[in-house]
C-alpha positions in Angstrom: 22.6 32.8 25.8 21.5 31.8 22.5 21.3 35.2 21.0 24.1 36.4 21.9 25.9 32.8 19.8 23.8 34.3 16.7 25.9 38.0 17.4 28.7 35.7 18.0 28.2 33.3 14.6 27.4 36.5 12.8 30.6 38.3 12.8 32.7 34.4 12.6 31.0 33.7 9.7 31.6 37.9 8.7 32.7 39.2 4.8 33.4 42.7 3.8 32.2 42.7 0.5 32.4 45.6 -2.0 28.0 44.9 -1.6 28.0 45.8 1.9 30.3 48.7 1.8 27.8 50.4 -1.0 25.1 49.7 1.3 27.3 51.5 4.1 27.9 54.5 2.2 24.2 54.2 1.2 23.3 54.0 4.2 25.2 57.2 5.9 24.6 59.3 2.8 21.0 58.5 3.9 21.3 59.4 7.6 23.2 62.6 6.1 20.7 63.6 4.2 17.4 63.0 7.4 20.0 65.3 9.7 20.7 67.9 7.1 17.2 69.0 5.9 15.7 68.1 10.3 18.6 70.4 11.2 19.5 72.5 8.2 17.8 75.3 8.7 19.8 75.7 12.1 23.2 75.6 10.5 22.8 77.1 7.3 22.0 81.3 6.8 18.2 81.2 5.2 20.9 83.3 1.8 23.3 80.1 1.4 22.9 78.8 -1.9 23.8 74.9 -0.5 20.4 75.1 1.3 18.9 76.9 -1.2 19.9 73.6 -3.5 19.6 71.2 -0.5 16.2 72.0 0.5 13.3 70.6 -2.7 10.6 72.6 -0.7 12.7 75.9 -1.5 11.3 77.2 -4.6 12.8 80.6 -3.7 16.8 82.2 -4.5 19.1 80.6 -6.8 20.5 77.1 -6.7 22.6 74.8 -7.8 21.7 72.4 -9.8 24.1 69.1 -9.3 22.8 69.8 -5.4 19.3 70.5 -6.0 19.4 66.6 -8.6 21.3 64.7 -5.9 18.8 66.4 -3.4 16.2 64.9 -5.0 18.0 61.5 -5.8 18.9 61.4 -2.0 15.3 62.1 -1.2 13.4 60.0 -3.8 15.4 56.7 -3.4 15.7 56.5 0.0 11.5 57.9 0.6 11.3 54.7 -2.2 13.8 52.5 0.4 12.1 53.1 3.7 8.5 53.0 3.1 9.6 49.8 1.4 11.1 47.8 3.8 8.5 48.7 6.7 5.6 47.5 4.3 8.2 44.0 3.7 8.4 43.6 7.8 4.8 44.7 8.3 4.3 41.3 5.4 6.9 39.1 6.7 4.8 37.5 9.8 1.4 37.1 7.2 1.5 33.6 5.2 -1.2 35.8 2.4 -0.3 39.0 1.3 2.5 38.9 0.5 2.3 38.9 -3.0 0.4 42.1 -2.5 3.0 43.8 -0.4 5.7 42.3 -3.9 3.9 44.7 -6.2 3.4 47.5 -4.3 6.6 47.8 -3.6 8.0 47.4 -7.0 5.2 49.9 -8.7 6.7 52.4 -5.7 10.2 51.7 -7.0 9.6 52.4 -10.7 7.4 56.1 -9.7 10.5 57.2 -7.5 12.8 55.9 -10.9 9.8 57.8 -13.1 8.7 61.2 -10.9 12.8 61.7 -10.6 12.7 61.2 -13.4 11.4 64.4 -13.8 12.4 66.0 -11.4 15.9 66.2 -13.0 14.3 67.5 -16.5 13.2 70.0 -14.5 16.1 70.5 -12.7 18.1 71.3 -15.6 14.9 73.7 -17.4 12.8 71.0 -19.7 9.7 71.9 -19.7 8.7 68.7 -18.0 4.9 69.9 -19.6 5.1 69.3 -23.0 6.9 66.4 -21.9 4.6 65.0 -20.3 1.7 66.0 -23.4 4.3 63.4 -25.7 4.4 60.9 -23.4 0.6 60.9 -23.5 0.7 59.7 -27.5 3.9 58.1 -27.1 2.1 56.0 -24.8 -0.6 55.3 -26.7 2.0 54.1 -29.6 3.4 51.8 -27.1 1.0 50.4 -25.6 -0.2 48.6 -28.8 3.4 47.0 -29.4 3.5 46.9 -25.8 0.3 44.3 -25.3 2.1 41.4 -24.2 3.4 43.5 -21.4 0.2 45.0 -20.6 -1.2 41.6 -20.7 1.3 40.4 -17.8 1.0 43.4 -15.7 -2.9 42.1 -15.9 -2.5 38.6 -14.7 -0.5 39.6 -11.9 -2.3 41.6 -10.7 -5.4 38.5 -10.7 -3.5 36.7 -9.5 -2.6 38.9 -6.7 -6.2 40.0 -6.2 -8.3 36.1 -7.1 -5.2 34.7 -4.6 -4.6 31.8 -6.8 -1.2 31.6 -5.8 0.4 33.5 -2.7 4.6 33.8 -2.1 5.4 29.9 0.2 2.4 28.6 -2.2 4.3 24.8 -3.6 2.8 25.4 -7.0 3.3 22.8 -10.4 2.6 24.8 -13.4 4.0 22.9 -16.8 5.2 20.1 -15.0 7.4 22.3 -13.1 6.9 21.8 -9.5 8.6 24.6 -6.7 8.1 27.1 -4.0 7.0 30.6 -5.5 9.3 32.7 -4.5 8.8 36.4 -6.0 4.9 37.5 -7.8 6.7 40.5 -9.8 4.4 43.1 -12.2 5.4 41.0 -15.1 6.9 37.8 -13.4 6.9 34.5 -11.2 9.5 33.4 -9.7 9.5 29.5 -8.4 12.0 27.3 -6.9 12.4 23.4 -7.0 13.8 21.6 -4.3 17.2 21.4 -6.1 17.1 25.7 -6.0 16.8 26.2 -10.0 14.3 28.8 -10.0 11.5 29.3 -13.3 10.9 32.5 -14.0 7.0 32.5 -15.7 5.5 35.2 -17.8 2.6 36.0 -15.0 0.4 36.1 -18.2 1.5 32.2 -19.5 0.3 31.7 -16.0 -2.8 29.1 -17.2 -2.5 26.5 -15.7 -1.6 26.3 -12.1 -2.0 23.3 -9.5 -2.1 25.0 -6.1 -1.0 22.6 -3.7 -0.8 24.2 -1.1 -4.1 25.8 -0.1 -5.8 22.2 0.9 -3.9 18.9 3.2 -1.7 16.5 0.2 -1.9 13.2 0.5 0.6 10.8 0.9 0.7 7.2 -0.3 2.1 4.1 0.9 2.0 0.7 -0.8 3.4 -2.2 0.6 2.8 -5.8 -0.2 2.7 -9.0 1.4 3.2 -13.0 1.0 0.1 -14.4 -0.2 0.5 -17.4 2.0 0.3 -14.6 5.1 -3.7 -14.3 6.8 -4.7 -10.9 6.0 -7.2 -10.9 9.3 -3.6 -11.4 11.0 -2.0 -8.3 9.4 -5.3 -5.9 9.4 -5.0 -7.5 13.5 -1.6 -6.0 13.8 -2.8 -3.0 12.1 -5.7 -2.2 14.3 -3.6 -2.4 17.4 -0.7 -0.4 16.0 -2.0 2.2 13.4 -1.9 4.9 16.2 1.6 4.1 17.2 2.6 4.9 13.5 0.9 8.3 13.6 3.2 9.2 16.7 6.4 8.7 15.5 5.6 11.1 12.0 5.2 14.2 13.2 4.6 15.9 10.1 1.1 13.9 9.3 -2.4 16.4 10.5 -4.5 13.1 9.6 -4.1 9.6 9.9 -2.9 7.3 9.0 -5.6 5.4 7.4 -5.5 2.1 6.4 -7.5 2.2 3.0 -7.7 -2.3 1.9 -5.9 -4.3 -1.2 -4.9 -2.4 -3.6 -3.5 -5.2 -6.5 -3.1 -9.0 -6.2 0.1 -8.2 -7.6 2.1 -11.2 -9.4 4.2 -13.0 -5.9 2.4 -10.4 -3.0 -1.3 -8.7 -2.0 -0.7 -5.3 -1.9 -2.3 -3.0 0.8 -2.3 0.6 0.9 -2.2 3.5 3.5 -3.1 6.8 3.0 -2.7 10.2 4.8 -2.9 13.7 5.0 0.0 16.1 5.6 1.4 19.6 4.2 2.5 19.5 0.4 6.2 20.3 1.5 5.7 17.5 3.4 4.8 14.8 1.6 7.8 13.4 0.2 9.3 12.3 3.5 6.4 11.4 5.3 5.9 8.4 2.6 9.5 7.7 3.7 8.9 8.2 7.1 5.4 5.5 6.4 7.9 3.6 4.3 9.6 3.1 7.4 7.2 2.8 9.6 5.7 -0.3 9.2 8.1 -1.4 7.5 9.6 -1.5 11.0 6.0 -2.6 12.2 5.7 -5.5 10.2 9.2 -7.3 11.2 8.8 -7.0 14.8 5.1 -9.1 13.8 6.8 -12.2 11.3 4.7 -10.4 8.7 7.0 -11.5 5.3 7.8 -8.6 2.8 8.2 -10.8 -0.4 10.9 -9.7 -2.8 11.7 -11.4 -6.2 13.4 -15.3 -6.3 14.6 -17.7 -8.8 13.1 -20.7 -8.6 15.3 -23.6 -10.3 12.6 -26.3 -11.9 14.7 -29.2 -12.8 14.5 -30.0 -16.1 11.3 -32.3 -17.5 12.3 -36.6 -19.2 10.6 -36.1 -22.3 9.6 -39.5 -24.4 10.6 -39.9 -27.7 6.9 -41.3 -30.3 7.2 -44.6 -30.8 7.0 -44.9 -35.5 3.2 -45.3 -35.2 2.9 -42.2 -33.2 5.7 -40.9 -36.2 2.6 -41.8 -38.9 0.0 -41.0 -37.3 1.1 -38.2 -36.2 1.8 -37.1 -40.4 -1.7 -37.9 -41.4 -3.4 -36.5 -39.4 -0.9 -32.6 -40.7 -1.6 -34.1 -43.6 -5.8 -34.3 -43.4 -5.3 -30.6 -41.2 -4.2 -28.9 -44.4 -6.3 -30.7 -46.2 -9.0 -30.0 -45.2 -8.1 -25.6 -44.0 -6.5 -25.7 -46.9 -9.5 -23.2 -47.9 -9.7 -21.2 -44.0 -7.4 -18.5 -43.5 -7.4 -18.0 -47.5 -7.8 -13.8 -49.0 -6.8 -10.9 -45.4 -7.0 -13.6 -42.9 -3.8 -15.2 -43.4 -2.5 -15.1 -39.6 -5.6 -17.3 -39.4 
């Protein structure tokens, strides 16, 4: 029933787009090509120019260059797509290793395009052997000028094979925190909680904090009044701390009471910590705040808040005549006694 509901929702929200039409056309062409390649020898005569042109494995006889080029395009790009599709499906249940599959798929895609170009040039009569020799020299020249690109590729390989991070991991790069969406040959894509995607060259990933390798620490600080008995609070926490854990399923370990973390201006701040997955850390902290607030309210433990205290003004006495004379004499004497103190650079004294 659930599966039927999903299918119903899919067709309800389905929209026919140009991209969908192109995909359908590509699938139909690929299916028709496979059918012709498998059963073509039963439909066409061995002397048929169309069959010899379509069958890229046929070497003898005259062929049509346009049909042969179209056959190369469908065969190489189709084979590349099928291999990449199978690899990605095999990697779907894996947590780690997706990045390796992504890089292999990228290499297969680029290799298929390069091989296709050579076959097309060979079909139209170009001497590919001379081109290969020229590419070797050109590659040396371009390699000297493409050092940043080579550095990105090598850095990407090290990231994958040294398992620095993988697709789906939460990392922090230069203050940007997000989930790794893709590790390519040249760049890595990271998506933050707001859906913003940052694309970074692999060679620039020099300072990376992987937040997913181990459980993360969720911290909750709560203040209680100075007049509250700390020992009473700790006794209540001892009896009810397990209830907080049961109320927050995302907590893997804890929560634990770590004692008094601060003697604030108006509160004694006590700290709780718990371990959880990095992706749930902020939600766990919010849930801990809620559960401890409910627990404190239930047990009449007050959490202090800022208050304005109004005092009555103090009435000061006026100085008498004698006090005024004594004060003037005292100031004059102090000036005379301290006239040589504070001279020079120590003028602030």
